[in-house]
C-alpha positions as MATLAB code, in Angstrom:
seq = 'MEKKNIRKKVIKQLNELDVEQKEKQAEVIIKTLFQTSEWSNAKTIAVTMSQDLELDTQVIIEKAWSENKVVVIPRAKKDRKMDFVVYTKDTPIEISSFGLREPIPDLLAISKSEIELIVVPGLAYCESGFRIGFGGGYYDRFLADYKGKTISLVLNEQKINSFKVDSFDIQIDFLITTEKIINTKK';
ca = [
       0.000    0.000    0.000;
       1.265    3.506   -0.823;
       2.120    5.949    1.964;
      -0.724    8.244    0.904;
      -3.265    5.426    1.318;
      -1.752    4.305    4.616;
      -2.036    7.877    5.906;
      -5.727    8.009    4.982;
      -6.412    4.628    6.583;
      -4.602    5.440    9.846;
      -6.160    8.918   10.111;
      -9.586    7.292    9.734;
      -8.746    4.731   12.448;
      -7.454    7.407   14.818;
     -10.502    9.598   14.258;
     -12.763    6.633   15.031;
     -10.798    5.602   18.129;
     -12.791    5.833   21.351;
     -11.415    8.677   23.503;
     -11.277    6.488   26.603;
      -9.377    3.739   24.737;
      -6.931    6.296   23.364;
      -6.336    7.742   26.849;
      -5.738    4.266   28.327;
      -3.217    3.408   25.615;
      -1.530    6.795   25.972;
      -1.221    6.397   29.736;
       0.625    3.062   29.372;
       2.874    4.334   26.567;
       3.801    7.588   28.296;
       4.441    5.837   31.620;
       6.824    3.507   29.759;
       8.583    6.508   28.154;
       9.250    7.992   31.598;
      10.867    4.712   32.708;
      13.414    4.578   29.874;
      17.069    5.457   30.348;
      16.776    7.671   27.252;
      14.248    9.831   29.126;
      16.190    9.746   32.412;
      19.496   10.681   30.785;
      18.196   13.469   28.561;
      18.441   17.027   29.792;
      16.920   18.521   26.629;
      13.887   16.861   25.062;
      12.195   17.755   21.780;
       8.466   17.108   21.489;
       5.647   18.425   19.340;
       2.611   20.259   20.577;
       0.111   17.577   19.667;
      -3.017   17.918   17.584;
      -6.315   16.239   18.502;
      -5.528   13.258   16.294;
      -2.268   12.530   18.096;
      -1.352   11.198   21.491;
      -1.521   14.190   23.879;
       2.002   15.478   24.524;
       1.095   18.007   27.226;
       1.684   15.348   29.926;
       5.184   14.778   28.521;
       5.946   18.492   28.474;
       4.768   18.996   32.059;
       6.685   15.946   33.329;
       9.862   17.237   31.657;
       9.393   20.642   33.283;
       8.793   19.024   36.694;
      12.127   17.194   36.276;
      13.904   20.447   35.279;
      14.474   19.237   31.728;
      14.594   21.709   28.864;
      11.669   21.227   26.473;
      12.059   22.284   22.856;
       9.307   22.340   20.242;
       9.542   22.385   16.439;
       9.022   25.289   14.107;
       8.629   24.849   10.332;
      11.007   26.827    8.132;
      11.350   27.417    4.386;
      12.280   24.537    2.096;
      10.580   21.957    4.332;
      13.161   22.398    7.062;
      12.568   22.932   10.741;
      14.327   23.972   13.899;
      13.526   23.738   17.598;
      12.922   26.492   20.136;
      13.001   26.290   23.945;
       9.435   26.075   25.223;
       8.311   27.419   28.598;
       4.937   28.502   29.915;
       5.798   32.009   28.654;
       6.885   31.120   25.104;
       4.775   33.029   22.546;
       2.949   30.569   20.278;
       1.164   31.119   16.962;
      -0.842   28.916   14.628;
       1.177   28.021   11.522;
      -0.142   27.820    7.971;
      -0.466   24.036    8.592;
      -2.716   24.692   11.604;
       0.006   23.651   14.080;
       0.937   25.477   17.262;
       4.536   26.692   16.938;
       6.860   29.243   18.516;
       6.826   32.641   16.850;
       9.423   33.191   14.069;
      11.717   35.656   15.849;
      12.670   33.343   18.744;
      16.198   31.946   18.737;
      16.519   28.254   17.790;
      18.504   25.789   19.882;
      21.449   23.945   18.355;
      20.608   20.450   17.085;
      23.548   19.049   19.060;
      21.979   20.221   22.337;
      18.888   18.031   21.872;
      19.467   14.661   23.530;
      16.087   13.041   22.886;
      13.459   13.675   20.229;
       9.967   12.227   20.611;
       9.258   11.856   16.905;
       5.625   12.131   15.787;
       4.080   10.171   12.957;
       0.990    8.453   11.689;
       2.092    4.869   11.094;
       5.014    2.726   12.222;
       6.433   -0.670   11.381;
       8.545   -2.673   13.836;
      11.735   -1.976   11.889;
      11.523    1.602   13.182;
      10.459    3.351   10.009;
       7.508    5.704   10.137;
       5.076    7.449    7.892;
       4.685   11.056    8.930;
       2.220   13.651    7.805;
       3.837   14.000    4.382;
       6.114   17.017    4.565;
       9.412   15.272    5.237;
      10.391   17.834    7.895;
      11.464   15.279   10.504;
      13.356   13.076    8.045;
      15.357   16.103    6.894;
      16.081   17.173   10.473;
      16.999   13.662   11.626;
      19.325   12.934    8.678;
      22.371   14.175   10.621;
      20.971   14.141   14.170;
      23.218   12.311   16.668;
      20.915   12.015   19.705;
      18.252    9.422   20.536;
      14.825    9.148   18.895;
      11.674    7.579   20.317;
       8.179    7.329   18.849;
       5.033    6.649   20.850;
       2.810    4.225   18.959;
      -0.900    3.674   19.528;
      -2.229    0.260   18.453;
      -4.051    1.874   15.522;
      -0.747    3.200   14.183;
       0.986   -0.163   13.807;
       1.423   -1.453   10.276;
       3.231   -4.489    8.889;
       5.351   -2.752    6.290;
       5.558   -0.125    3.582;
       8.037    0.850    0.891;
      10.881    2.638    2.651;
      12.336    5.514    0.635;
      16.023    6.456    0.657;
      15.271    9.614    2.677;
      13.264    7.816    5.415;
      15.049    7.851    8.778;
      14.773    4.935   11.210;
      13.649    5.731   14.758;
      15.793    4.232   17.555;
      12.951    3.071   19.811;
       9.220    2.516   19.399;
       7.092    2.403   22.533;
       3.801    0.530   22.214;
       1.312   -0.577   24.850;
       3.038   -3.994   24.947;
       6.760   -3.298   24.648;
       9.704   -1.119   23.769;
      11.190   -1.996   20.400;
      14.891   -1.233   20.007;
      15.101   -1.009   16.227;
      18.872   -0.714   15.986;
      19.989   -3.759   18.007;
];
């Protein structure tokens, strides 16, 4: 199945997912994230500001703050590139042309090398660690030369058997599901 069709199928499944079921899955997955050494060892964590369709990342952001970690959030740039900006309760946010909440353009970006863990969003994942995102390629471009750790949080409805991996697709280090943590680079 083509990525475009997989996206449509998974979006439909996520939209039809019972809110209570989604919250139960998210609770297990996020609790597991907080127990990983990748989380414990990271001082600076990158995470998106989730949309309704996605697993709610606000819990992750607040937990990071409570542990005195630096939280950084993405901001789309020209040419399908992105950077990350430190996010606090006082960070000015705007709605992007994609309908995403992002830091305003004039805030200073953090260096990629300072980010120790990125919680990478996506729509669909296979156990090999490859993901299908929302179609812009922003994360794959950013991750191409990223040296830190990557983790994706995977709801049951986002699991797929396989898809055609393109040369620009970047493998995620760890997938956290409701059942297990998958180390994709063993």
